KOLTOR-658417 format. One record per residue (C-alpha): x, y negated, z negated; residue number from 1; residue in three letters. Coordinates in pm, whole numbers. Layout:
BEGIN
   east  north     up num residu
      X      Y      Z NUM    ala
...
END
This chain:
BEGIN
   east  north     up num residu
  14249 -14712  -9141   1    met
  14586 -14765  -9311   2    asp
  14407 -14761  -9646   3    ala
  14234 -14432  -9558   4    leu
  14560 -14275  -9449   5    leu
  14723 -14403  -9762   6    gly
  14447 -14251  -9974   7    phe
  14480 -13917  -9802   8    ile
  14856 -13928  -9835   9    gly
  14830 -14007 -10204  10    ser
  14562 -13753 -10285  11    tyr
  14646 -13472 -10043  12    trp
  14644 -13228 -10326  13    trp
  14266 -13262 -10355  14    leu
  14245 -13036 -10053  15    val
  14344 -12747 -10273  16    phe
  14078 -12841 -10528  17    val
  13784 -12889 -10290  18    phe
  13904 -12684  -9998  19    gly
  13706 -12378 -10101  20    gly
  13384 -12574 -10140  21    ser
  13431 -12752  -9811  22    ile
  13504 -12423  -9635  23    gly
  13199 -12261  -9794  24    gly
  12980 -12546  -9683  25    ala
  13112 -12523  -9331  26    val
  13055 -12147  -9327  27    arg
  12702 -12192  -9466  28    ala
  12616 -12444  -9197  29    val
  12758 -12213  -8933  30    thr
  12564 -11914  -9066  31    ala
  12241 -12117  -9078  32    trp
  12289 -12223  -8718  33    asn
  12350 -11864  -8618  34    glu
  12038 -11746  -8802  35    arg
  11831 -12018  -8638  36    arg
  11961 -11911  -8298  37    ser
  11884 -11549  -8378  38    glu
  11530 -11641  -8487  39    arg
  11477 -11831  -8163  40    arg
  11602 -11535  -7963  41    leu
  11382 -11296  -8164  42    glu
  11079 -11518  -8115  43    lys
  11149 -11536  -7742  44    phe
  11192 -11157  -7725  45    arg
  10864 -11096  -7909  46    leu
  10678 -11332  -7677  47    lys
  10822 -11158  -7374  48    gln
  10727 -10817  -7513  49    glu
  10374 -10944  -7582  50    ala
  10343 -11069  -7225  51    arg
  10471 -10739  -7087  52    ile
  10237 -10540  -7311  53    ala
   9941 -10754  -7204  54    ala
  10031 -10708  -6838  55    ala
  10066 -10333  -6885  56    glu
   9733 -10316  -7069  57    ala
   9565 -10508  -6789  58    thr
   9721 -10274  -6534  59    gly
   9610  -9970  -6731  60    arg
   9260 -10110  -6757  61    gly
   9248 -10167  -6383  62    arg
   9383  -9817  -6315  63    ile
   9136  -9664  -6564  64    asp
   8845  -9848  -6402  65    ala
   8950  -9729  -6058  66    glu
   8993  -9373  -6185  67    ala
   8647  -9393  -6344  68    leu
   8493  -9505  -6015  69    arg
   8665  -9221  -5830  70    arg
   8545  -8973  -6091  71    asp
   8189  -9103  -6062  72    leu
   8205  -9082  -5682  73    ala
   8318  -8718  -5703  74    arg
   8040  -8635  -5949  75    cys
   7779  -8804  -5732  76    thr
   7896  -8615  -5425  77    ala
   7890  -8285  -5616  78    glu
   7541  -8367  -5744  79    his
   7419  -8445  -5392  80    arg
   7568  -8121  -5257  81    ala
   7388  -7917  -5526  82    ala
   7060  -8097  -5449  83    asp
   7101  -8032  -5077  84    asp
   7170  -7668  -5150  85    arg
   6851  -7635  -5353  86    trp
   6637  -7838  -5112  87    phe
   6748  -7607  -4832  88    ala
   6575  -7324  -5021  89    tyr
   6278  -7534  -5123  90    glu
   6198  -7640  -4768  91    thr
   6266  -7302  -4602  92    asp
   5956  -7100  -4686  93    leu
   6082  -6785  -4517  94    ala
   6397  -6785  -4729  95    thr
   6190  -6839  -5043  96    val
   5994  -6526  -4957  97    ile
   6319  -6334  -4921  98    asp
   6445  -6461  -5261  99    tyr
   6128  -6528  -5464 100    pro
   6310  -6542  -5797 101    met
   6435  -6892  -5709 102    leu
   6085  -7036  -5751 103    ile
   5963  -6814  -6037 104    asp
   5975  -7032  -6349 105    met
   5910  -6726  -6564 106    arg
   6263  -6613  -6489 107    glu
   6512  -6742  -6754 108    pro
   6785  -6807  -6497 109    leu
   6545  -7003  -6278 110    thr
   6415  -7205  -6572 111    ala
   6771  -7278  -6687 112    glu
   6869  -7395  -6340 113    phe
   6577  -7637  -6324 114    his
   6651  -7767  -6675 115    arg
   7012  -7831  -6575 116    ala
   6897  -8002  -6256 117    arg
   6667  -8234  -6450 118    thr
   6935  -8310  -6709 119    arg
   7190  -8404  -6441 120    ala
   6941  -8641  -6282 121    glu
   6856  -8803  -6616 122    leu
   7225  -8850  -6707 123    leu
   7316  -9021  -6380 124    arg
   7476  -9347  -6506 125    pro
   7283  -9670  -6460 126    thr
   7437 -10001  -6357 127    asp
   7402 -10129  -6715 128    asp
   7597  -9833  -6852 129    glu
   7873  -9879  -6597 130    leu
   7905 -10250  -6675 131    ser
   8017 -10180  -7033 132    ala
   8373 -10048  -7050 133    asp
   8319  -9844  -7367 134    ala
   7991  -9691  -7249 135    ala
   8104  -9631  -6891 136    ala
   8361  -9363  -6971 137    ala
   8118  -9177  -7200 138    asp
   7835  -9203  -6947 139    ala
   8047  -9071  -6662 140    val
   8184  -8788  -6879 141    ala
   7833  -8679  -6982 142    ala
   7714  -8699  -6620 143    tyr
   8015  -8498  -6498 144    arg
   7945  -8219  -6749 145    asp
   7575  -8214  -6658 146    ala
   7649  -8190  -6285 147    val
   7892  -7904  -6344 148    his
   7628  -7720  -6548 149    glu
   7369  -7782  -6277 150    tyr
   7591  -7644  -6003 151    arg
   7689  -7341  -6212 152    ala
   7326  -7266  -6305 153    ala
   7223  -7288  -5940 154    leu
   7501  -7051  -5833 155    glu
   7406  -6798  -6102 156    val
   7034  -6812  -6014 157    ala
   7112  -6790  -5643 158    glu
   7338  -6486  -5688 159    ala
   7079  -6306  -5899 160    glu
   6800  -6387  -5654 161    ala
   7005  -6248  -5366 162    arg
   7083  -5936  -5565 163    arg
   6721  -5867  -5658 164    arg
   6554  -5997  -5339 165    arg
   6199  -5848  -5350 166    arg
   6292  -5560  -5580 167    gly
   6069  -5685  -5864 168    asp
   5756  -5627  -5654 169    phe
   5562  -5306  -5602 170    ala
   5582  -5137  -5257 171    pro
   5242  -5271  -5151 172    ala
   5340  -5621  -5262 173    glu
   5666  -5598  -5070 174    arg
   5467  -5513  -4757 175    glu
   5252  -5821  -4810 176    arg
   5564  -6035  -4852 177    leu
   5710  -5891  -4532 178    ala
   5389  -5968  -4339 179    arg
   5382  -6320  -4482 180    ala
   5745  -6366  -4377 181    arg
   5663  -6268  -4016 182    arg
   5354  -6490  -4013 183    leu
   5551  -6789  -4139 184    leu
   5808  -6730  -3867 185    asp
   5525  -6748  -3614 186    leu
   5381  -7059  -3777 187    ala
   5721  -7227  -3747 188    ser
   5771  -7121  -3385 189    asp
   5741  -7423  -3157 190    asp
   5698  -7185  -2863 191    gly
   5364  -7054  -2993 192    ala
   5039  -7236  -2932 193    ser
   4915  -7473  -3202 194    pro
   4613  -7251  -3267 195    glu
   4833  -6941  -3308 196    glu
   5061  -7125  -3547 197    arg
   4772  -7256  -3754 198    gln
   4612  -6913  -3779 199    ala
   4944  -6751  -3872 200    ala
   4998  -7003  -4149 201    tyr
   4650  -6945  -4292 202    ala
   4705  -6567  -4290 203    arg
   5046  -6607  -4453 204    ala
   4892  -6807  -4738 205    arg
   4633  -6533  -4792 206    arg
   4905  -6267  -4800 207    glu
   5098  -6463  -5062 208    leu
   4797  -6541  -5279 209    asp
   4865  -6399  -5624 210    gly
   5226  -6307  -5543 211    leu
   5425  -6629  -5524 212    ile
   5352  -7002  -5508 213    asp
   5528  -7165  -5217 214    leu
   5718  -7486  -5296 215    pro
   5520  -7803  -5233 216    ala
   5800  -7963  -5029 217    ala
   5818  -7669  -4789 218    gly
   5444  -7632  -4743 219    thr
   5400  -8006  -4691 220    ala
   5670  -8010  -4423 221    ala
   5525  -7709  -4240 222    leu
   5168  -7837  -4263 223    glu
   5279  -8170  -4121 224    his
   5437  -7992  -3824 225    arg
   5120  -7789  -3771 226    leu
   4902  -8098  -3777 227    arg
   5133  -8268  -3530 228    ser
   5112  -7968  -3300 229    ala
   4732  -7965  -3315 230    leu
   4695  -8338  -3262 231    glu
   4948  -8355  -2981 232    gly
   5153  -8659  -2877 233    pro
   5002  -9003  -2953 234    pro
   4761  -9114  -2681 235    gly
   4688  -8756  -2566 236    asn
   4346  -8623  -2662 237    asp
   4436  -8259  -2597 238    ser
   4644  -8054  -2843 239    pro
   5005  -7996  -2747 240    ala
   5304  -7821  -2891 241    asp
   5569  -8007  -3089 242    asp
   5866  -8123  -2893 243    ser
   6184  -7930  -2988 244    pro
   6321  -8214  -3200 245    gly
   5998  -8302  -3383 246    gln
   5962  -8201  -3745 247    ile
END
């Protein structure tokens, strides 16, 4: 130690010679340490941002999937409401006679409505389409547009049918339609006897022959009720009227 102190005391002037280099080296080491710390902090920050971005993306995906399911549920409900609206016409033969344009496929508005109805049904998303994220959004969007077109086409056809009613028929044909309407009312009347109802239905079909074709769903439903009325309750050999709640 004494030798070292003696050396420093003898060569103290070397500090002025190498002081700049020593100071530069110290500053370089300090700067390198600072840069390393900054790189560590930057790396940590980037990792944190990546984690946050991933979490946000997952959240957005979950929100988008939920929004897609809600959108599909709304479209399905709208589709069902439009179907119910049309089936109410299709199964009510008397109303069809009042608005015959709704079942006349020669009418452009009627044909367009039925095309839109078929397209909406065909574009209803399948489970396979909904299981693929990329395809699900496109499938639901196409289905939503088709349902909107279906509902709009039905509303247009319905409004035109109500406006025209039986105006496209000649006076004699309108009289036949009116008689058929009254006969169908009798055929649907649970208070009439089964024989009266059956005869009224047969006469109504003759009146409508060559004028309009009744929808299959409505005729099948009415014919089933007429058969039930003629056959009577199970276990009873004699004909009886339908009970009020039987269809």
